[in-house]
C-alpha positions as CSV (number, residue, x, y, z in Angstrom):
1,M,-48.3,-51.5,99.7
2,A,-49.6,-51.2,96.2
3,Q,-52.3,-48.9,97.5
4,F,-49.6,-46.8,99.2
5,V,-47.7,-46.5,95.9
6,G,-50.7,-45.4,93.9
7,R,-51.9,-42.9,96.4
8,A,-48.4,-41.4,97.0
9,V,-47.8,-40.9,93.3
10,A,-51.1,-39.2,93.0
11,A,-50.4,-36.9,95.9
12,W,-47.1,-35.9,94.4
13,G,-48.7,-34.6,91.3
14,A,-49.2,-37.3,88.7
15,T,-51.8,-36.0,86.3
16,R,-52.3,-39.1,84.1
17,A,-51.1,-42.7,83.9
18,F,-50.8,-45.1,81.1
19,G,-50.5,-48.9,80.8
20,V,-51.8,-52.3,80.1
21,V,-53.4,-54.0,83.1
22,G,-52.6,-57.5,84.1
23,S,-52.9,-59.3,87.4
24,G,-49.5,-58.0,88.7
25,N,-50.3,-54.3,88.3
26,F,-54.1,-54.4,88.8
27,A,-54.0,-53.2,92.4
28,V,-51.5,-50.3,91.9
29,T,-53.4,-49.1,88.8
30,G,-56.7,-49.2,90.7
31,A,-55.1,-47.2,93.5
32,L,-54.0,-44.5,91.0
33,R,-57.5,-44.3,89.6
34,A,-59.1,-44.2,93.0
35,A,-56.8,-41.3,94.0
36,G,-58.0,-39.3,91.0
37,V,-55.3,-40.0,88.4
38,P,-56.9,-40.7,85.0
39,F,-55.7,-44.0,83.4
40,V,-55.2,-44.6,79.7
41,A,-55.5,-48.3,78.9
42,A,-53.3,-48.9,75.9
43,R,-53.4,-51.9,73.7
44,H,-49.6,-52.6,73.9
45,E,-47.2,-51.9,76.7
46,G,-44.7,-50.4,74.2
47,G,-47.4,-47.9,73.1
48,A,-48.2,-47.1,76.8
49,V,-44.6,-46.1,77.7
50,V,-44.2,-44.0,74.6
51,M,-47.5,-42.3,75.4
52,A,-46.2,-41.4,78.8
53,D,-42.9,-40.2,77.3
54,A,-44.6,-37.9,74.9
55,Y,-47.1,-36.7,77.6
56,S,-44.2,-35.7,79.8
57,R,-42.3,-34.0,77.0
58,M,-45.3,-31.9,76.0
59,G,-45.9,-30.5,79.5
60,G,-47.8,-33.2,81.4
61,G,-45.3,-33.6,84.3
62,V,-43.7,-36.9,85.2
63,G,-44.9,-39.7,82.8
64,V,-46.4,-42.6,84.8
65,V,-46.8,-46.1,83.4
66,T,-47.9,-49.4,85.0
67,V,-47.3,-52.8,83.5
68,H,-47.5,-56.5,84.4
69,Q,-44.3,-58.3,85.5
70,G,-41.9,-60.0,83.1
71,C,-43.4,-60.0,79.6
72,G,-45.3,-56.8,80.3
73,L,-42.1,-55.1,81.1
74,T,-40.1,-56.5,78.2
75,N,-42.7,-55.0,75.8
76,T,-41.7,-51.6,77.1
77,A,-38.0,-51.9,76.4
78,T,-37.8,-49.7,73.3
79,G,-39.9,-47.0,74.6
80,L,-38.1,-47.1,77.9
81,G,-34.8,-46.7,76.1
82,E,-36.2,-43.8,74.1
83,A,-37.2,-42.0,77.3
84,A,-33.9,-42.8,79.0
85,K,-31.9,-41.4,76.2
86,S,-34.1,-38.3,76.0
87,R,-33.9,-37.6,79.7
88,T,-37.7,-37.7,80.0
89,P,-39.0,-37.6,83.6
90,L,-40.8,-41.0,83.7
91,L,-41.8,-43.6,86.3
92,L,-42.5,-47.1,85.0
93,I,-44.2,-49.1,87.8
94,S,-43.8,-52.8,87.0
95,A,-44.9,-55.8,89.0
96,A,-42.1,-58.3,89.6
97,A,-42.0,-62.0,90.3
98,P,-41.3,-63.0,93.9
99,A,-37.5,-62.9,94.6
100,G,-37.7,-66.4,96.1
101,D,-39.3,-68.0,93.1
102,P,-36.7,-68.2,90.3
103,H,-38.8,-70.8,88.4
104,N,-41.8,-68.4,88.2
105,N,-42.8,-68.0,84.5
106,F,-42.4,-64.3,84.8
107,A,-39.1,-64.3,86.6
108,M,-36.4,-62.3,84.9
109,D,-33.7,-59.7,85.7
110,Q,-35.9,-56.6,85.6
111,P,-33.2,-54.2,86.9
112,G,-30.9,-55.7,84.3
113,L,-33.3,-54.8,81.5
114,A,-33.6,-51.3,82.7
115,A,-29.8,-50.9,82.9
116,A,-29.5,-52.3,79.4
117,V,-31.5,-49.4,77.9
118,G,-30.1,-46.7,80.2
119,A,-32.9,-46.4,82.7
120,E,-32.6,-46.4,86.5
121,S,-34.1,-49.2,88.6
122,L,-35.3,-49.4,92.2
123,T,-37.2,-52.2,93.9
124,I,-39.5,-52.1,96.9
125,D,-38.3,-55.5,98.3
126,A,-40.0,-55.1,101.7
127,P,-43.1,-53.1,102.8
128,E,-41.2,-51.2,105.5
129,R,-39.0,-49.8,102.7
130,A,-41.8,-48.6,100.5
131,G,-41.7,-44.9,101.5
132,A,-38.0,-44.5,101.1
133,V,-37.7,-46.3,97.8
134,L,-40.7,-44.7,96.3
135,F,-39.5,-41.2,97.4
136,A,-36.1,-41.8,95.8
137,A,-37.7,-43.1,92.6
138,W,-39.9,-40.0,92.2
139,E,-37.0,-37.7,92.9
140,L,-34.9,-39.4,90.2
141,A,-37.8,-39.0,87.7
142,L,-38.1,-35.4,88.6
143,S,-34.4,-35.0,87.8
144,G,-35.0,-36.1,84.2
145,R,-34.5,-39.8,84.5
146,A,-36.5,-42.7,83.2
147,V,-37.0,-44.9,86.3
148,L,-38.2,-48.5,86.7
149,L,-39.9,-49.2,90.0
150,N,-40.3,-52.9,90.7
151,L,-43.1,-54.1,92.9
152,P,-42.7,-57.8,93.7
153,I,-46.2,-59.4,93.9
154,D,-45.5,-61.1,97.2
155,V,-44.8,-57.7,98.8
156,Q,-47.6,-55.7,97.2
157,G,-50.4,-56.9,99.6
158,H,-48.5,-56.2,102.8
159,P,-49.2,-53.0,104.9
160,V,-46.6,-50.3,104.9
161,S,-45.0,-49.1,108.2
162,A,-46.8,-46.7,110.5
163,S,-44.3,-44.0,109.6
164,D,-45.0,-44.4,105.9
165,A,-48.7,-44.4,106.5
166,A,-48.3,-41.1,108.5
167,A,-46.2,-39.7,105.7
168,L,-48.8,-40.6,103.1
169,A,-51.4,-38.8,105.1
170,G,-49.2,-35.7,105.2
171,W,-48.5,-35.9,101.4
172,E,-52.2,-36.1,100.7
173,S,-52.9,-33.2,103.1
174,A,-50.3,-31.1,101.3
175,A,-51.8,-32.0,97.9
176,A,-55.2,-30.9,99.2
177,G,-53.8,-27.6,100.5
178,E,-54.4,-28.5,104.1
179,P,-52.1,-27.4,106.9
180,G,-49.6,-29.8,108.4
181,G,-48.7,-31.4,105.1
182,T,-45.5,-33.4,104.6
183,T,-42.7,-32.4,102.2
184,S,-42.9,-34.2,98.9
185,P,-40.1,-35.1,96.6
186,A,-38.7,-32.1,94.8
187,A,-37.0,-31.4,91.5
188,P,-33.3,-30.6,91.6
189,A,-32.4,-27.1,92.6
190,A,-31.5,-24.7,89.8
191,V,-27.9,-24.6,88.9
192,V,-26.7,-21.0,89.2
193,P,-23.8,-20.1,86.9
194,S,-20.7,-18.5,88.2
195,G,-20.0,-14.9,87.4
196,E,-16.7,-15.8,85.7
197,D,-18.5,-18.2,83.4
198,V,-21.1,-15.7,82.4
199,S,-18.5,-13.0,81.8
200,A,-16.6,-15.4,79.5
201,L,-19.8,-16.0,77.5
202,V,-20.5,-12.2,77.4
203,R,-17.0,-11.5,76.1
204,A,-17.5,-14.0,73.3
205,L,-20.8,-12.5,72.3
206,G,-19.5,-9.0,72.6
207,A,-16.6,-9.7,70.2
208,A,-18.8,-11.6,67.7
209,E,-19.8,-10.2,64.4
210,R,-21.9,-13.2,63.3
211,P,-23.2,-14.9,66.4
212,V,-25.7,-17.8,66.4
213,I,-27.6,-19.2,69.4
214,I,-28.7,-22.8,69.1
215,A,-31.1,-24.0,71.8
216,G,-31.8,-27.7,72.6
217,R,-34.0,-29.8,74.8
218,G,-32.4,-28.3,78.0
219,A,-33.4,-24.8,77.0
220,R,-37.0,-25.3,76.2
221,E,-38.1,-23.3,79.3
222,A,-35.8,-20.4,78.5
223,G,-37.3,-19.2,75.2
224,P,-38.1,-15.6,76.2
225,A,-34.7,-15.0,77.8
226,L,-32.9,-16.5,74.8
227,R,-34.9,-14.3,72.4
228,A,-33.9,-11.2,74.4
229,L,-30.3,-12.2,74.6
230,G,-30.3,-12.9,70.8
231,A,-31.7,-9.4,70.2
232,E,-29.1,-7.8,72.4
233,A,-26.2,-9.7,70.9
234,G,-27.4,-9.4,67.4
235,A,-27.5,-13.2,67.1
236,L,-29.5,-15.4,64.8
237,L,-31.5,-18.2,66.5
238,A,-31.8,-21.9,65.8
239,T,-32.8,-25.0,67.6
240,S,-32.0,-28.7,67.7
241,A,-34.9,-30.8,66.3
242,V,-36.4,-31.6,69.7
243,A,-36.7,-27.9,70.5
244,K,-38.4,-27.0,67.2
245,G,-40.9,-24.1,67.8
246,L,-39.0,-22.4,70.6
247,F,-38.3,-19.3,68.5
248,A,-41.4,-19.6,66.3
249,R,-42.4,-16.3,64.6
250,D,-39.1,-14.6,65.5
251,P,-37.9,-12.8,62.3
252,F,-34.4,-14.1,62.9
253,D,-35.3,-17.7,63.6
254,L,-33.4,-20.1,61.3
255,G,-35.4,-23.1,62.4
256,I,-33.8,-26.5,63.0
257,S,-30.0,-26.8,62.8
258,G,-28.6,-30.0,61.5
259,G,-29.9,-32.6,58.9
260,F,-33.2,-30.8,58.5
261,A,-31.7,-27.4,58.1
262,T,-32.6,-25.3,55.1
263,D,-29.9,-24.3,52.7
264,L,-30.0,-20.8,54.1
265,A,-29.8,-22.0,57.7
266,A,-26.8,-24.2,56.9
267,E,-25.1,-21.3,55.2
268,L,-25.6,-18.8,58.0
269,I,-24.7,-21.2,60.8
270,R,-21.5,-22.2,58.9
271,G,-20.8,-18.5,58.6
272,A,-21.0,-17.8,62.3
273,D,-17.9,-16.7,64.2
274,V,-19.5,-17.5,67.6
275,V,-22.0,-20.3,68.2
276,V,-23.6,-20.5,71.7
277,A,-25.3,-23.8,72.5
278,F,-27.9,-23.6,75.3
279,G,-29.0,-27.0,76.7
280,C,-27.9,-28.5,73.4
281,A,-25.4,-31.3,73.0
282,L,-24.0,-30.1,69.7
283,N,-24.1,-33.7,68.6
284,D,-23.6,-35.1,65.0
285,W,-27.3,-34.6,64.2
286,T,-27.4,-30.9,65.2
287,T,-24.1,-30.0,63.6
288,R,-24.1,-32.4,60.6
289,R,-21.1,-34.2,62.1
290,G,-19.5,-30.8,62.8
291,T,-19.7,-29.6,59.2
292,L,-22.1,-26.8,60.1
293,L,-19.5,-25.2,62.4
294,A,-16.7,-23.2,61.0
295,P,-13.2,-24.4,62.0
296,D,-12.3,-21.0,63.5
297,A,-15.6,-20.4,65.2
298,T,-15.7,-20.0,69.0
299,L,-18.0,-22.6,70.5
300,V,-19.7,-21.8,73.8
301,Q,-21.7,-24.6,75.5
302,V,-24.2,-23.9,78.3
303,D,-25.5,-26.9,80.3
304,R,-26.6,-27.6,83.9
305,D,-24.7,-30.9,83.6
306,A,-20.9,-30.2,83.6
307,A,-20.3,-33.7,82.2
308,A,-22.4,-32.9,79.1
309,I,-20.2,-30.0,78.0
310,G,-17.7,-30.9,75.4
311,K,-19.0,-34.4,75.1
312,H,-19.5,-34.2,71.3
313,R,-17.5,-31.2,70.2
314,P,-14.5,-29.4,71.8
315,V,-15.7,-26.1,73.1
316,G,-13.8,-22.8,73.8
317,V,-16.1,-21.5,76.6
318,R,-17.8,-23.7,79.2
319,V,-20.8,-22.4,81.2
320,V,-22.3,-24.6,83.9
321,G,-25.8,-23.5,84.8
322,D,-29.5,-23.6,83.9
323,A,-30.1,-22.1,80.4
324,G,-32.6,-19.6,81.6
325,L,-30.5,-18.3,84.5
326,V,-27.4,-18.0,82.2
327,A,-29.4,-16.2,79.5
328,V,-30.8,-13.7,82.0
329,A,-27.4,-13.1,83.6
330,A,-25.6,-12.7,80.2
331,L,-28.3,-10.4,78.9
332,E,-28.0,-8.1,82.0
333,E,-24.2,-8.0,81.7
334,L,-24.1,-7.5,78.0
335,A,-26.7,-4.7,78.1
336,Y,-24.7,-3.0,80.9
337,L,-21.5,-3.2,78.9
338,R,-23.1,-1.8,75.8
339,S,-24.7,1.1,77.7
340,G,-21.3,2.0,79.2
341,L,-19.9,2.1,75.7
342,D,-22.9,3.9,74.3
343,A,-23.0,1.1,71.7
344,E,-25.9,-0.4,69.8
345,P,-26.6,-4.1,70.0
346,G,-23.9,-5.8,67.9
347,G,-23.8,-8.7,65.5
348,R,-24.0,-8.1,61.7
349,Y,-26.3,-11.1,61.3
350,R,-29.3,-9.1,62.6
351,S,-29.3,-6.9,59.4
352,E,-32.2,-6.0,57.2
353,A,-30.7,-8.0,54.4
354,V,-30.4,-11.2,56.5
355,G,-33.9,-10.7,57.8
356,A,-35.2,-10.4,54.3
357,R,-33.5,-13.6,53.2
358,I,-34.9,-15.5,56.2
359,A,-38.4,-14.3,55.3
360,A,-37.9,-15.4,51.7
361,E,-35.9,-18.6,52.1
362,G,-36.1,-19.5,55.8
363,T,-38.4,-22.6,55.5
364,W,-38.6,-25.6,53.2
365,N,-42.1,-24.4,52.3
366,R,-40.5,-21.5,50.5
367,T,-37.8,-23.6,48.8
368,P,-38.8,-24.4,45.2
369,T,-38.6,-28.1,44.4
370,P,-39.8,-30.1,41.3
371,D,-43.1,-31.9,41.8
372,L,-42.3,-35.6,41.8
373,G,-46.0,-36.6,41.8
374,G,-47.9,-38.5,39.1
375,D,-49.0,-42.0,38.2
376,G,-51.1,-42.2,41.3
377,R,-48.5,-41.0,43.7
378,I,-48.2,-37.6,45.5
379,D,-45.0,-35.8,46.2
380,P,-44.4,-35.9,49.9
381,R,-43.2,-32.3,49.9
382,V,-46.4,-31.2,48.2
383,L,-48.5,-33.3,50.5
384,S,-46.9,-31.8,53.6
385,D,-47.0,-28.2,52.3
386,V,-50.7,-28.3,51.5
387,L,-51.5,-29.9,54.9
388,G,-49.5,-27.1,56.5
389,D,-51.8,-24.5,54.9
390,V,-55.0,-26.5,55.6
391,L,-54.5,-27.4,59.2
392,P,-55.1,-24.9,62.0
393,A,-52.0,-23.2,63.4
394,A,-52.8,-24.5,67.0
395,R,-51.4,-28.0,66.4
396,V,-49.1,-30.5,68.1
397,V,-47.1,-32.4,65.5
398,S,-45.5,-35.8,66.3
399,T,-43.3,-37.9,64.0
400,D,-42.4,-41.5,63.8
401,S,-39.0,-42.4,62.4
402,G,-38.1,-43.2,58.8
403,N,-37.1,-41.8,55.5
404,F,-40.2,-39.5,55.5
405,M,-39.7,-37.8,58.8
406,G,-38.1,-34.6,57.6
407,Y,-41.4,-33.7,55.8
408,P,-43.6,-33.2,58.8
409,A,-40.7,-31.9,60.8
410,Q,-39.9,-29.1,58.5
411,Y,-43.1,-28.4,56.4
412,L,-45.5,-28.3,59.4
413,S,-44.9,-25.3,61.5
414,V,-45.8,-25.3,65.2
415,P,-46.8,-22.5,67.5
416,D,-44.1,-23.1,70.2
417,E,-41.8,-25.7,71.8
418,R,-44.8,-27.6,73.1
419,G,-46.0,-28.1,69.6
420,F,-43.5,-30.7,68.3
421,C,-42.8,-34.1,69.7
422,F,-39.8,-35.8,68.2
423,T,-39.0,-39.2,69.7
424,Q,-35.8,-40.1,67.8
425,A,-33.2,-40.7,70.4
426,F,-33.3,-44.5,69.8
427,Q,-34.1,-44.1,66.1
428,S,-36.9,-46.7,66.3
429,I,-39.9,-46.9,64.0
430,G,-43.2,-47.8,65.4
431,L,-43.4,-45.2,68.2
432,G,-45.5,-42.7,66.3
433,L,-49.0,-43.6,67.4
434,G,-48.1,-43.7,71.0
435,T,-46.2,-40.5,70.7
436,A,-49.1,-38.7,69.1
437,I,-51.6,-40.0,71.7
438,G,-49.5,-38.8,74.6
439,A,-48.8,-35.5,73.0
440,A,-52.5,-35.0,72.3
441,L,-53.5,-35.7,75.9
442,A,-50.9,-33.2,77.1
443,Q,-52.0,-30.5,74.7
444,P,-55.8,-31.0,74.5
445,E,-56.5,-27.6,73.0
446,R,-54.4,-28.3,69.9
447,L,-55.1,-30.4,66.9
448,P,-52.8,-33.5,67.1
449,V,-51.0,-34.5,63.9
450,L,-48.9,-37.5,63.3
451,G,-46.5,-38.1,60.4
452,T,-45.6,-41.8,60.1
453,G,-44.3,-44.2,57.5
454,D,-46.3,-47.3,56.4
455,G,-43.8,-49.5,58.3
456,G,-44.0,-47.7,61.5
457,F,-47.8,-47.3,61.3
458,L,-48.2,-51.0,60.9
459,M,-45.7,-51.8,63.7
460,G,-47.7,-49.7,66.2
461,I,-51.2,-50.0,64.8
462,A,-52.7,-51.7,67.9
463,D,-53.0,-48.3,69.6
464,L,-55.0,-46.8,66.8
465,E,-57.9,-48.5,68.6
466,T,-56.8,-46.5,71.7
467,A,-56.9,-43.2,69.8
468,V,-60.4,-44.1,68.5
469,R,-61.6,-45.1,72.0
470,L,-60.3,-41.9,73.5
471,A,-62.1,-40.0,70.8
472,L,-59.1,-38.0,69.8
473,P,-59.4,-35.7,66.7
474,L,-56.0,-37.0,65.5
475,L,-54.8,-36.7,62.0
476,V,-52.5,-39.6,61.0
477,V,-50.6,-39.0,57.8
478,V,-49.1,-42.2,56.5
479,Y,-46.3,-41.5,54.1
480,D,-46.8,-44.8,52.3
481,D,-44.1,-45.9,49.9
482,A,-44.9,-49.6,50.5
483,A,-41.4,-50.2,51.8
484,Y,-38.9,-49.5,54.5
485,G,-37.9,-46.5,52.6
486,A,-34.8,-45.6,54.5
487,E,-33.3,-49.0,53.8
488,V,-34.3,-48.9,50.2
489,H,-32.4,-45.6,49.8
490,H,-29.6,-46.8,52.0
491,F,-28.8,-50.0,50.0
492,G,-30.3,-49.0,46.6
493,P,-31.1,-47.6,44.2
494,A,-33.2,-50.3,42.7
495,D,-30.9,-50.6,39.6
496,S,-27.8,-51.1,41.7
497,G,-28.1,-54.8,41.6
498,V,-28.8,-55.1,45.4
499,D,-31.7,-57.4,46.3
500,L,-34.2,-55.1,48.0
501,S,-37.1,-57.6,48.2
502,D,-36.9,-57.9,52.0
503,V,-37.6,-54.2,52.4
504,V,-40.2,-53.6,49.6
505,F,-43.7,-54.8,50.1
506,P,-47.0,-55.1,48.1
507,E,-49.2,-52.0,48.2
508,R,-51.9,-52.4,50.8
509,D,-55.0,-50.4,51.5
510,L,-54.1,-49.0,54.9
511,A,-57.2,-46.7,54.8
512,A,-59.4,-49.8,54.9
513,L,-57.4,-51.2,57.7
514,A,-57.8,-48.0,59.7
515,A,-61.5,-48.0,59.1
516,G,-61.7,-51.4,60.7
517,F,-60.4,-49.8,63.9
518,G,-63.2,-47.2,63.7
519,A,-61.2,-44.3,62.3
520,R,-62.2,-42.2,59.3
521,S,-59.8,-42.8,56.5
522,A,-58.9,-42.1,52.9
523,V,-56.4,-42.9,50.2
524,V,-54.5,-39.9,49.0
525,R,-52.9,-40.0,45.5
526,S,-53.2,-36.3,44.6
527,V,-53.8,-32.9,46.1
528,A,-57.5,-33.2,45.1
529,D,-57.8,-36.1,47.5
530,L,-57.0,-33.9,50.4
531,E,-60.5,-32.4,50.4
532,V,-61.3,-35.1,52.9
533,V,-59.2,-33.2,55.4
534,E,-61.2,-30.1,55.2
535,D,-64.4,-32.1,55.5
536,W,-63.0,-33.8,58.6
537,L,-61.9,-30.5,60.1
538,A,-65.4,-29.1,59.7
539,G,-66.6,-32.1,61.7
540,V,-64.0,-31.5,64.4
541,R,-65.0,-27.9,64.7
542,A,-68.6,-29.1,65.0
543,G,-67.6,-31.4,67.9
544,E,-66.9,-34.7,66.0
545,R,-64.1,-36.6,67.7
546,V,-62.6,-39.3,65.6
547,P,-59.2,-39.8,64.1
548,L,-58.6,-39.4,60.4
549,V,-56.0,-41.7,58.7
550,L,-54.6,-40.6,55.4
551,D,-53.0,-43.4,53.4
552,A,-50.8,-41.1,51.3
553,K,-49.3,-43.0,48.4
554,I,-46.1,-41.0,48.0
555,A,-43.7,-40.7,45.1
556,S,-40.1,-41.7,45.6
557,D,-37.8,-38.9,46.6
558,G,-34.7,-40.8,45.8
559,G,-33.8,-40.6,49.4
560,A,-35.0,-37.6,51.4
561,W,-32.7,-34.5,51.4
562,W,-31.3,-35.3,54.8
563,L,-31.0,-39.0,54.4
564,Q,-27.5,-39.3,53.1
565,E,-26.3,-37.2,56.0
566,A,-28.1,-39.5,58.4
567,F,-26.6,-42.6,56.8
568,A,-23.1,-41.3,57.1
569,R,-23.5,-42.2,60.8
570,H,-24.1,-45.9,60.2
């Protein structure tokens, strides 16, 4: 049965798998590899599931992970929760202890663990049910769910039914392009919007003087249609953090809406009289707890999931449908109405003056700030800005979580929506290295860059060895404040009388530690120390494939500009 699972998943289009191999998942992992699915052997199951999450987000299809039963699965819990909260298509294949052996050392409530972090769970409890359960699990993953598939070890070695064996032959024939193939699991059908819903959206945009379109994760495939709709409606464009890059290089792109927003973006979004959210939850992060939305603004929310509309903010116009289909239909109707009225595209926001302000003030790189560096520490804004100029534009940027994360998120531009991987749904530190590895493998033509704090870097450091072994030209920028900086700024400042000794640590040479894993490394205390990056890039261009870890000793920012906003949620 384990052979059946591996071969079927390969036939259905798995392009890569991740995991840590133990006795329980040895057979299914071998079956995946034998069927042509490359396998990345991680050093920690938590890293493996995060790699698969990022790989899927950045265009690699369904993320596939295999782990040992019990303790192998528990190590994935945080990454599985991140994937579940982020609606990442992911299949986590875990061995399981025999159902009839409750005293087995590995015995545990595996479905209960999945449920606790918001994931789905299915179990192949008998070989004759293998085809039906696996088919259902893959379809669930295709629908945007993180799915745990349990394979009890006492069932794995049994043959599947004759009908499942025939189905497998058909799936493999179809994958090979041969006639007589069998239908494979399919993604959910597109949700076509109703004409009445589209017309309500068009009426709102047609009446708007200062419209803004905010695109989220659910609109990442609809960029061209949304750009065209924005131009026709005279709307400014913005994204949630996870959709950063969707409107890259558009002259009316405001960048990220929410805590990371520039002062200009916040001003213009607050000034909107109509805000249309496409595939965007309008949650507290994206709206700064609603303060970015004018009280009298008309809110329009477009989502393929009707239950998601109005979940975080009351909305005036609800449109159920796929973002791309809604955008195309609205564009056609709006353009038709304007042609009948012999009117130019509306919306005062698309003015020459607003465009000039966006060009001059639209990114944090263009926002003057005092240099906090000195005494052997570099300003994190200066560090990020210089790296943004030095690194090639074709990049895929990932971030860990922490006080620092706004710097790579806002100072490092990306070419498109596949250039930024933001795993923050669970707000966990320590996911950065896994995220960067998965993103790098999904976008191999781009330079992978990771921004991480010293705490998160140390928490996930086992998989630095994986990056070295995979020969990834990965730049790891450690924003090293020798502390859990978010907690320092949350409970501090230092002169407040609060004991911060549990979140402040001795300075360590993280560059030396990285070198021990086989990476190139350097300590950065000033801009001059960044020359090592240009030397490393020259080696990358010449074919050298080794990560570079920068232990950047950063100056205190007193709490990053977005931090107080974030802490208001705690």
